[in-house]
Structure formats: structure tokens, C-alpha cells
N, CA, C, O and CB atoms as a CASP TS submission, in Angstrom:
PFRMAT TS
TARGET T0000
AUTHOR 0000-0000-0000
METHOD Language model
MODEL 1
PARENT N/A
ATOM      1  N   MET     1       0.940  -1.318  -0.010  1.00  0.00           N
ATOM      2  CA  MET     1      -0.115  -0.226  -0.256  1.00  0.00           C
ATOM      3  C   MET     1       0.994   1.289  -0.165  1.00  0.00           C
ATOM      4  O   MET     1       2.099   1.436   0.357  1.00  0.00           O
ATOM      5  CB  MET     1      -1.589  -0.323   1.191  1.00  0.00           C
ATOM      6  N   GLU     2       0.336   1.993  -0.725  1.00  0.00           N
ATOM      7  CA  GLU     2       1.361   3.558  -0.711  1.00  0.00           C
ATOM      8  C   GLU     2       1.427   4.084   0.405  1.00  0.00           C
ATOM      9  O   GLU     2       2.540   4.490   0.739  1.00  0.00           O
ATOM     10  CB  GLU     2       0.893   4.829  -1.561  1.00  0.00           C
ATOM     11  N   CYS     3       0.329   4.255   1.323  1.00  0.00           N
ATOM     12  CA  CYS     3       0.446   4.878   2.577  1.00  0.00           C
ATOM     13  C   CYS     3       1.621   4.382   3.603  1.00  0.00           C
ATOM     14  O   CYS     3       2.062   5.108   4.494  1.00  0.00           O
ATOM     15  CB  CYS     3      -0.858   4.712   3.195  1.00  0.00           C
ATOM     16  N   ASP     4       2.105   2.930   3.334  1.00  0.00           N
ATOM     17  CA  ASP     4       2.815   2.671   4.375  1.00  0.00           C
ATOM     18  C   ASP     4       3.898   3.024   4.222  1.00  0.00           C
ATOM     19  O   ASP     4       4.578   3.148   5.240  1.00  0.00           O
ATOM     20  CB  ASP     4       2.823   1.612   4.740  1.00  0.00           C
ATOM     21  N   ASP     5       4.576   3.363   2.763  1.00  0.00           N
ATOM     22  CA  ASP     5       5.776   4.083   2.883  1.00  0.00           C
ATOM     23  C   ASP     5       5.888   5.557   2.505  1.00  0.00           C
ATOM     24  O   ASP     5       6.782   5.989   1.777  1.00  0.00           O
ATOM     25  CB  ASP     5       6.658   3.422   2.173  1.00  0.00           C
ATOM     26  N   CYS     6       5.001   6.240   3.004  1.00  0.00           N
ATOM     27  CA  CYS     6       5.147   7.514   2.749  1.00  0.00           C
ATOM     28  C   CYS     6       5.423   8.241   3.833  1.00  0.00           C
ATOM     29  O   CYS     6       5.095   7.808   4.937  1.00  0.00           O
ATOM     30  CB  CYS     6       4.167   7.978   2.162  1.00  0.00           C
ATOM     31  N   VAL     7       6.074   9.468   3.700  1.00  0.00           N
ATOM     32  CA  VAL     7       6.707  10.301   4.914  1.00  0.00           C
ATOM     33  C   VAL     7       5.732  10.900   5.593  1.00  0.00           C
ATOM     34  O   VAL     7       5.862  11.435   6.695  1.00  0.00           O
ATOM     35  CB  VAL     7       7.688  11.392   4.541  1.00  0.00           C
ATOM     36  N   TYR     8       4.641  10.813   4.884  1.00  0.00           N
ATOM     37  CA  TYR     8       3.294  11.767   5.830  1.00  0.00           C
ATOM     38  C   TYR     8       2.428  10.900   6.385  1.00  0.00           C
ATOM     39  O   TYR     8       1.366  11.270   6.886  1.00  0.00           O
ATOM     40  CB  TYR     8       2.211  12.821   4.905  1.00  0.00           C
ATOM     41  N   ASN     9       2.854   9.557   6.334  1.00  0.00           N
ATOM     42  CA  ASN     9       1.982   8.530   7.288  1.00  0.00           C
ATOM     43  C   ASN     9       2.603   8.748   8.870  1.00  0.00           C
ATOM     44  O   ASN     9       3.793   8.652   9.167  1.00  0.00           O
ATOM     45  CB  ASN     9       2.220   6.680   6.713  1.00  0.00           C
ATOM     46  N   THR    10       1.547   9.047   9.746  1.00  0.00           N
ATOM     47  CA  THR    10       2.262   9.461  11.148  1.00  0.00           C
ATOM     48  C   THR    10       1.183   9.018  12.040  1.00  0.00           C
ATOM     49  O   THR    10      -0.035   9.177  11.965  1.00  0.00           O
ATOM     50  CB  THR    10       2.675  11.187  11.386  1.00  0.00           C
ATOM     51  N   TYR    11       2.069   8.308  13.070  1.00  0.00           N
ATOM     52  CA  TYR    11       1.332   7.461  14.221  1.00  0.00           C
ATOM     53  C   TYR    11       0.830   8.420  15.410  1.00  0.00           C
ATOM     54  O   TYR    11       1.548   9.235  15.988  1.00  0.00           O
ATOM     55  CB  TYR    11       2.415   6.287  14.893  1.00  0.00           C
ATOM     56  N   ASP    12      -0.445   8.196  15.656  1.00  0.00           N
ATOM     57  CA  ASP    12      -0.685   8.968  16.831  1.00  0.00           C
ATOM     58  C   ASP    12      -0.884   8.062  18.057  1.00  0.00           C
ATOM     59  O   ASP    12      -1.939   7.431  18.127  1.00  0.00           O
ATOM     60  CB  ASP    12      -1.886   9.860  16.618  1.00  0.00           C
ATOM     61  N   ASP    13       0.013   7.943  19.009  1.00  0.00           N
ATOM     62  CA  ASP    13      -0.226   7.334  20.103  1.00  0.00           C
ATOM     63  C   ASP    13      -1.271   7.250  20.755  1.00  0.00           C
ATOM     64  O   ASP    13      -1.673   6.119  21.030  1.00  0.00           O
ATOM     65  CB  ASP    13       0.381   7.610  20.731  1.00  0.00           C
ATOM     66  N   GLU    14      -1.910   8.235  21.130  1.00  0.00           N
ATOM     67  CA  GLU    14      -3.080   8.458  21.997  1.00  0.00           C
ATOM     68  C   GLU    14      -4.196   7.818  21.330  1.00  0.00           C
ATOM     69  O   GLU    14      -5.016   7.238  22.042  1.00  0.00           O
ATOM     70  CB  GLU    14      -3.377   9.950  22.269  1.00  0.00           C
ATOM     71  N   ASN    15      -4.351   7.835  20.104  1.00  0.00           N
ATOM     72  CA  ASN    15      -5.583   7.365  19.513  1.00  0.00           C
ATOM     73  C   ASN    15      -4.956   5.563  18.723  1.00  0.00           C
ATOM     74  O   ASN    15      -5.659   4.747  18.126  1.00  0.00           O
ATOM     75  CB  ASN    15      -6.217   8.856  18.140  1.00  0.00           C
ATOM     76  N   ASP    16      -3.776   5.489  18.970  1.00  0.00           N
ATOM     77  CA  ASP    16      -3.671   4.349  17.986  1.00  0.00           C
ATOM     78  C   ASP    16      -3.824   3.865  16.658  1.00  0.00           C
ATOM     79  O   ASP    16      -4.201   2.782  16.209  1.00  0.00           O
ATOM     80  CB  ASP    16      -4.134   3.793  18.277  1.00  0.00           C
ATOM     81  N   VAL    17      -3.424   4.971  16.113  1.00  0.00           N
ATOM     82  CA  VAL    17      -3.641   5.234  14.753  1.00  0.00           C
ATOM     83  C   VAL    17      -2.790   5.901  13.761  1.00  0.00           C
ATOM     84  O   VAL    17      -1.970   6.727  14.162  1.00  0.00           O
ATOM     85  CB  VAL    17      -4.601   5.822  14.730  1.00  0.00           C
ATOM     86  N   PHE    18      -2.898   5.625  12.460  1.00  0.00           N
ATOM     87  CA  PHE    18      -1.790   6.247  11.526  1.00  0.00           C
ATOM     88  C   PHE    18      -2.874   7.282  10.736  1.00  0.00           C
ATOM     89  O   PHE    18      -4.053   7.118  10.424  1.00  0.00           O
ATOM     90  CB  PHE    18      -0.851   4.940  10.361  1.00  0.00           C
ATOM     91  N   TYR    19      -2.112   8.219  10.586  1.00  0.00           N
ATOM     92  CA  TYR    19      -3.101   9.218   9.515  1.00  0.00           C
ATOM     93  C   TYR    19      -1.947  10.172   8.691  1.00  0.00           C
ATOM     94  O   TYR    19      -0.770  10.264   9.040  1.00  0.00           O
ATOM     95  CB  TYR    19      -4.403  10.465  10.574  1.00  0.00           C
ATOM     96  N   CYS    20      -2.535  10.833   7.563  1.00  0.00           N
ATOM     97  CA  CYS    20      -2.104  11.543   6.668  1.00  0.00           C
ATOM     98  C   CYS    20      -1.680  12.713   7.320  1.00  0.00           C
ATOM     99  O   CYS    20      -2.542  13.267   8.003  1.00  0.00           O
ATOM    100  CB  CYS    20      -2.970  11.699   5.688  1.00  0.00           C
ATOM    101  N   SER    21      -0.646  13.187   7.282  1.00  0.00           N
ATOM    102  CA  SER    21       0.001  14.637   8.132  1.00  0.00           C
ATOM    103  C   SER    21       0.085  15.607   6.885  1.00  0.00           C
ATOM    104  O   SER    21       0.661  16.677   7.079  1.00  0.00           O
ATOM    105  CB  SER    21       1.858  14.425   8.995  1.00  0.00           C
ATOM    106  N   VAL    22      -0.365  15.382   5.777  1.00  0.00           N
ATOM    107  CA  VAL    22      -0.260  16.664   4.332  1.00  0.00           C
ATOM    108  C   VAL    22      -1.030  17.649   5.339  1.00  0.00           C
ATOM    109  O   VAL    22      -1.872  17.371   6.193  1.00  0.00           O
ATOM    110  CB  VAL    22      -1.367  16.273   2.332  1.00  0.00           C
ATOM    111  N   ASN    23      -0.575  18.673   5.038  1.00  0.00           N
ATOM    112  CA  ASN    23      -1.036  19.988   5.536  1.00  0.00           C
ATOM    113  C   ASN    23      -2.001  20.652   4.366  1.00  0.00           C
ATOM    114  O   ASN    23      -1.589  21.500   3.574  1.00  0.00           O
ATOM    115  CB  ASN    23       0.313  20.969   5.890  1.00  0.00           C
ATOM    116  N   LEU    24      -3.208  20.186   4.383  1.00  0.00           N
ATOM    117  CA  LEU    24      -4.075  20.779   3.248  1.00  0.00           C
ATOM    118  C   LEU    24      -5.031  21.746   3.869  1.00  0.00           C
ATOM    119  O   LEU    24      -5.520  21.490   4.969  1.00  0.00           O
ATOM    120  CB  LEU    24      -4.905  19.646   2.425  1.00  0.00           C
ATOM    121  N   ASP    25      -5.394  23.108   3.069  1.00  0.00           N
ATOM    122  CA  ASP    25      -6.377  23.805   3.551  1.00  0.00           C
ATOM    123  C   ASP    25      -7.510  23.094   3.235  1.00  0.00           C
ATOM    124  O   ASP    25      -7.530  21.910   2.901  1.00  0.00           O
ATOM    125  CB  ASP    25      -6.395  25.085   3.129  1.00  0.00           C
ATOM    126  N   GLU    26      -8.808  24.108   3.385  1.00  0.00           N
ATOM    127  CA  GLU    26     -10.113  23.526   3.279  1.00  0.00           C
ATOM    128  C   GLU    26     -10.302  23.157   1.792  1.00  0.00           C
ATOM    129  O   GLU    26     -10.664  22.050   1.393  1.00  0.00           O
ATOM    130  CB  GLU    26     -11.233  24.513   3.807  1.00  0.00           C
ATOM    131  N   ASP    27     -10.057  24.055   1.148  1.00  0.00           N
ATOM    132  CA  ASP    27     -10.046  24.010  -0.643  1.00  0.00           C
ATOM    133  C   ASP    27      -9.388  22.584  -1.194  1.00  0.00           C
ATOM    134  O   ASP    27      -9.959  21.650  -1.757  1.00  0.00           O
ATOM    135  CB  ASP    27      -8.921  25.438  -1.371  1.00  0.00           C
ATOM    136  N   ASP    28      -8.183  22.721  -0.884  1.00  0.00           N
ATOM    137  CA  ASP    28      -7.424  21.452  -1.203  1.00  0.00           C
ATOM    138  C   ASP    28      -7.945  20.246  -0.743  1.00  0.00           C
ATOM    139  O   ASP    28      -7.972  19.292  -1.520  1.00  0.00           O
ATOM    140  CB  ASP    28      -6.146  21.490  -0.715  1.00  0.00           C
ATOM    141  N   MET    29      -8.390  20.125   0.464  1.00  0.00           N
ATOM    142  CA  MET    29      -8.914  18.631   0.975  1.00  0.00           C
ATOM    143  C   MET    29     -10.165  18.390   0.269  1.00  0.00           C
ATOM    144  O   MET    29     -10.548  17.261  -0.037  1.00  0.00           O
ATOM    145  CB  MET    29      -9.221  18.501   2.662  1.00  0.00           C
ATOM    146  N   ALA    30     -10.899  19.641  -0.025  1.00  0.00           N
ATOM    147  CA  ALA    30     -12.192  19.364  -0.865  1.00  0.00           C
ATOM    148  C   ALA    30     -11.819  18.809  -2.030  1.00  0.00           C
ATOM    149  O   ALA    30     -12.460  17.817  -2.377  1.00  0.00           O
ATOM    150  CB  ALA    30     -13.044  20.568  -1.192  1.00  0.00           C
ATOM    151  N   ARG    31     -10.995  19.168  -2.690  1.00  0.00           N
ATOM    152  CA  ARG    31     -10.586  19.006  -4.401  1.00  0.00           C
ATOM    153  C   ARG    31      -9.955  17.441  -4.111  1.00  0.00           C
ATOM    154  O   ARG    31     -10.232  16.543  -4.907  1.00  0.00           O
ATOM    155  CB  ARG    31      -9.105  20.458  -5.217  1.00  0.00           C
ATOM    156  N   PHE    32      -9.193  17.203  -3.060  1.00  0.00           N
ATOM    157  CA  PHE    32      -8.465  16.089  -2.954  1.00  0.00           C
ATOM    158  C   PHE    32      -9.536  14.878  -2.784  1.00  0.00           C
ATOM    159  O   PHE    32      -9.415  13.778  -3.324  1.00  0.00           O
ATOM    160  CB  PHE    32      -7.436  16.249  -1.776  1.00  0.00           C
ATOM    161  N   MET    33     -10.512  15.240  -2.012  1.00  0.00           N
ATOM    162  CA  MET    33     -11.669  14.197  -1.646  1.00  0.00           C
ATOM    163  C   MET    33     -12.676  13.776  -2.476  1.00  0.00           C
ATOM    164  O   MET    33     -13.268  12.703  -2.353  1.00  0.00           O
ATOM    165  CB  MET    33     -12.377  14.607  -0.662  1.00  0.00           C
ATOM    166  N   SER    34     -12.950  14.894  -3.616  1.00  0.00           N
ATOM    167  CA  SER    34     -13.874  14.605  -4.427  1.00  0.00           C
ATOM    168  C   SER    34     -13.306  14.040  -5.596  1.00  0.00           C
ATOM    169  O   SER    34     -14.207  13.525  -6.260  1.00  0.00           O
ATOM    170  CB  SER    34     -14.636  15.645  -4.655  1.00  0.00           C
ATOM    171  N   ARG    35     -12.215  13.918  -6.122  1.00  0.00           N
ATOM    172  CA  ARG    35     -11.294  13.339  -7.032  1.00  0.00           C
ATOM    173  C   ARG    35     -10.817  11.782  -6.927  1.00  0.00           C
ATOM    174  O   ARG    35     -10.209  11.441  -5.912  1.00  0.00           O
ATOM    175  CB  ARG    35     -10.168  14.161  -6.933  1.00  0.00           C
ATOM    176  N   LYS    36     -11.049  10.945  -7.834  1.00  0.00           N
ATOM    177  CA  LYS    36     -10.479   9.878  -7.583  1.00  0.00           C
ATOM    178  C   LYS    36      -9.352   9.271  -8.272  1.00  0.00           C
ATOM    179  O   LYS    36      -9.368   8.722  -9.374  1.00  0.00           O
ATOM    180  CB  LYS    36     -11.281   9.207  -7.567  1.00  0.00           C
ATOM    181  N   TYR    37      -8.219   9.465  -7.359  1.00  0.00           N
ATOM    182  CA  TYR    37      -6.833   9.273  -8.084  1.00  0.00           C
ATOM    183  C   TYR    37      -6.334   7.815  -7.833  1.00  0.00           C
ATOM    184  O   TYR    37      -6.521   7.100  -6.849  1.00  0.00           O
ATOM    185  CB  TYR    37      -5.671  10.364  -7.509  1.00  0.00           C
ATOM    186  N   LYS    38      -5.683   7.578  -8.929  1.00  0.00           N
ATOM    187  CA  LYS    38      -5.139   6.250  -8.942  1.00  0.00           C
ATOM    188  C   LYS    38      -3.896   6.149  -8.136  1.00  0.00           C
ATOM    189  O   LYS    38      -3.599   5.065  -7.633  1.00  0.00           O
ATOM    190  CB  LYS    38      -4.878   5.816 -10.315  1.00  0.00           C
ATOM    191  N   TYR    39      -3.226   7.086  -7.993  1.00  0.00           N
ATOM    192  CA  TYR    39      -2.316   7.165  -6.895  1.00  0.00           C
ATOM    193  C   TYR    39      -2.153   8.747  -6.449  1.00  0.00           C
ATOM    194  O   TYR    39      -2.426   9.731  -7.135  1.00  0.00           O
ATOM    195  CB  TYR    39      -0.896   6.486  -7.344  1.00  0.00           C
ATOM    196  N   CYS    40      -1.587   8.707  -4.996  1.00  0.00           N
ATOM    197  CA  CYS    40      -1.819   9.864  -4.263  1.00  0.00           C
ATOM    198  C   CYS    40      -0.978  10.753  -4.629  1.00  0.00           C
ATOM    199  O   CYS    40       0.223  10.482  -4.653  1.00  0.00           O
ATOM    200  CB  CYS    40      -1.779   9.731  -2.962  1.00  0.00           C
ATOM    201  N   PRO    41      -1.529  12.187  -5.041  1.00  0.00           N
ATOM    202  CA  PRO    41      -0.526  13.371  -5.418  1.00  0.00           C
ATOM    203  C   PRO    41       0.319  13.629  -4.539  1.00  0.00           C
ATOM    204  O   PRO    41       1.348  14.189  -4.920  1.00  0.00           O
ATOM    205  CB  PRO    41      -1.077  14.604  -5.674  1.00  0.00           C
ATOM    206  N   TYR    42       0.168  13.318  -3.134  1.00  0.00           N
ATOM    207  CA  TYR    42       0.992  13.971  -2.437  1.00  0.00           C
ATOM    208  C   TYR    42       1.958  12.962  -1.854  1.00  0.00           C
ATOM    209  O   TYR    42       2.491  13.328  -0.807  1.00  0.00           O
ATOM    210  CB  TYR    42       0.307  14.776  -1.504  1.00  0.00           C
ATOM    211  N   PHE    43       2.305  11.727  -2.329  1.00  0.00           N
ATOM    212  CA  PHE    43       3.023  10.784  -1.796  1.00  0.00           C
ATOM    213  C   PHE    43       4.311  11.340  -1.865  1.00  0.00           C
ATOM    214  O   PHE    43       4.518  12.221  -2.699  1.00  0.00           O
ATOM    215  CB  PHE    43       2.869   9.519  -2.396  1.00  0.00           C
ATOM    216  N   LYS    44       5.475  10.851  -0.898  1.00  0.00           N
ATOM    217  CA  LYS    44       6.711  11.142  -0.812  1.00  0.00           C
ATOM    218  C   LYS    44       7.200   9.795  -0.235  1.00  0.00           C
ATOM    219  O   LYS    44       6.741   9.294   0.792  1.00  0.00           O
ATOM    220  CB  LYS    44       6.984  12.428  -0.021  1.00  0.00           C
ATOM    221  N   ASN    45       8.086   9.308  -0.926  1.00  0.00           N
ATOM    222  CA  ASN    45       8.819   8.092  -0.211  1.00  0.00           C
ATOM    223  C   ASN    45       9.402   8.540   0.822  1.00  0.00           C
ATOM    224  O   ASN    45       9.975   9.624   0.926  1.00  0.00           O
ATOM    225  CB  ASN    45       9.839   7.358  -0.968  1.00  0.00           C
ATOM    226  N   GLY    46       9.222   7.365   1.963  1.00  0.00           N
ATOM    227  CA  GLY    46       9.813   7.802   3.194  1.00  0.00           C
ATOM    228  C   GLY    46      10.771   6.581   3.482  1.00  0.00           C
ATOM    229  O   GLY    46      11.252   6.477   4.611  1.00  0.00           O
ATOM    230  N   ASP    47      11.077   5.626   2.474  1.00  0.00           N
ATOM    231  CA  ASP    47      11.844   4.907   2.794  1.00  0.00           C
ATOM    232  C   ASP    47      13.448   5.316   2.512  1.00  0.00           C
ATOM    233  O   ASP    47      13.885   5.464   1.371  1.00  0.00           O
ATOM    234  CB  ASP    47      11.371   3.853   2.274  1.00  0.00           C
ATOM    235  N   GLU    48      14.328   5.491   3.833  1.00  0.00           N
ATOM    236  CA  GLU    48      15.162   5.821   3.747  1.00  0.00           C
ATOM    237  C   GLU    48      16.619   4.958   3.096  1.00  0.00           C
ATOM    238  O   GLU    48      17.677   5.537   2.852  1.00  0.00           O
ATOM    239  CB  GLU    48      15.018   6.232   4.750  1.00  0.00           C
ATOM    240  N   TYR    49      16.367   3.406   2.887  1.00  0.00           N
ATOM    241  CA  TYR    49      16.930   3.046   2.230  1.00  0.00           C
ATOM    242  C   TYR    49      17.173   3.195   0.599  1.00  0.00           C
ATOM    243  O   TYR    49      18.153   2.902  -0.085  1.00  0.00           O
ATOM    244  CB  TYR    49      16.719   2.318   2.639  1.00  0.00           C
ATOM    245  N   GLN    50      16.078   3.684   0.297  1.00  0.00           N
ATOM    246  CA  GLN    50      15.466   3.841  -1.190  1.00  0.00           C
ATOM    247  C   GLN    50      16.588   4.863  -1.465  1.00  0.00           C
ATOM    248  O   GLN    50      17.441   4.716  -2.340  1.00  0.00           O
ATOM    249  CB  GLN    50      13.652   4.449  -1.420  1.00  0.00           C
ATOM    250  N   VAL    51      16.490   6.010  -0.547  1.00  0.00           N
ATOM    251  CA  VAL    51      17.102   7.435  -0.662  1.00  0.00           C
ATOM    252  C   VAL    51      18.572   7.243  -0.823  1.00  0.00           C
ATOM    253  O   VAL    51      19.158   7.758  -1.775  1.00  0.00           O
ATOM    254  CB  VAL    51      16.801   8.391   0.649  1.00  0.00           C
ATOM    255  N   VAL    52      19.247   6.458   0.148  1.00  0.00           N
ATOM    256  CA  VAL    52      20.712   5.898  -0.007  1.00  0.00           C
ATOM    257  C   VAL    52      20.953   5.412  -1.342  1.00  0.00           C
ATOM    258  O   VAL    52      21.705   6.034  -2.092  1.00  0.00           O
ATOM    259  CB  VAL    52      21.023   4.724   0.963  1.00  0.00           C
ATOM    260  N   LYS    53      20.429   4.453  -1.666  1.00  0.00           N
ATOM    261  CA  LYS    53      20.294   3.719  -2.941  1.00  0.00           C
ATOM    262  C   LYS    53      20.553   4.495  -4.177  1.00  0.00           C
ATOM    263  O   LYS    53      21.442   4.207  -4.978  1.00  0.00           O
ATOM    264  CB  LYS    53      18.972   3.171  -3.046  1.00  0.00           C
ATOM    265  N   HIS    54      19.527   5.747  -4.324  1.00  0.00           N
ATOM    266  CA  HIS    54      19.747   6.702  -5.420  1.00  0.00           C
ATOM    267  C   HIS    54      21.154   7.325  -5.270  1.00  0.00           C
ATOM    268  O   HIS    54      21.899   7.510  -6.233  1.00  0.00           O
ATOM    269  CB  HIS    54      18.629   7.826  -5.420  1.00  0.00           C
ATOM    270  N   GLN    55      21.427   7.597  -4.141  1.00  0.00           N
ATOM    271  CA  GLN    55      22.758   8.519  -3.959  1.00  0.00           C
ATOM    272  C   GLN    55      24.048   7.831  -4.399  1.00  0.00           C
ATOM    273  O   GLN    55      25.051   8.429  -4.788  1.00  0.00           O
ATOM    274  CB  GLN    55      22.980   8.936  -2.390  1.00  0.00           C
ATOM    275  N   MET    56      23.922   6.602  -4.303  1.00  0.00           N
ATOM    276  CA  MET    56      25.311   6.088  -4.295  1.00  0.00           C
ATOM    277  C   MET    56      25.482   5.652  -5.881  1.00  0.00           C
ATOM    278  O   MET    56      26.542   5.166  -6.277  1.00  0.00           O
ATOM    279  CB  MET    56      25.531   4.748  -3.132  1.00  0.00           C
TER
END
């Protein structure tokens, strides 16, 4: 799943859940929720090993 590797996938200790921490204003959120995306436009790879492999 794309969200599992995303840098914006943040864990909330208090509620014991993961959530998307992308900072969207109300208009952006409405636009994002109303469209059906095949892939998330805000995805940013949080896999540190992938970043290091790219730098080598």
C-alpha cells in the first residue's frame, strides 16, 4: 500500500492510529476528496534505504 511507505504517514500514540499529516487547507482537502486518484498526488517516499541507494 502506498501510504505505508509515505513520509506523511504519521502514528498517533494517543488514538493508536496512523493518519496522513499532509497540511491541506479546506479547498485543497475538498478537491482531494472529490477526485478519484489512482495514486496519491502527495506521496513522498519515506524509505530511507531507497534514498541512499539513489545517492550511490
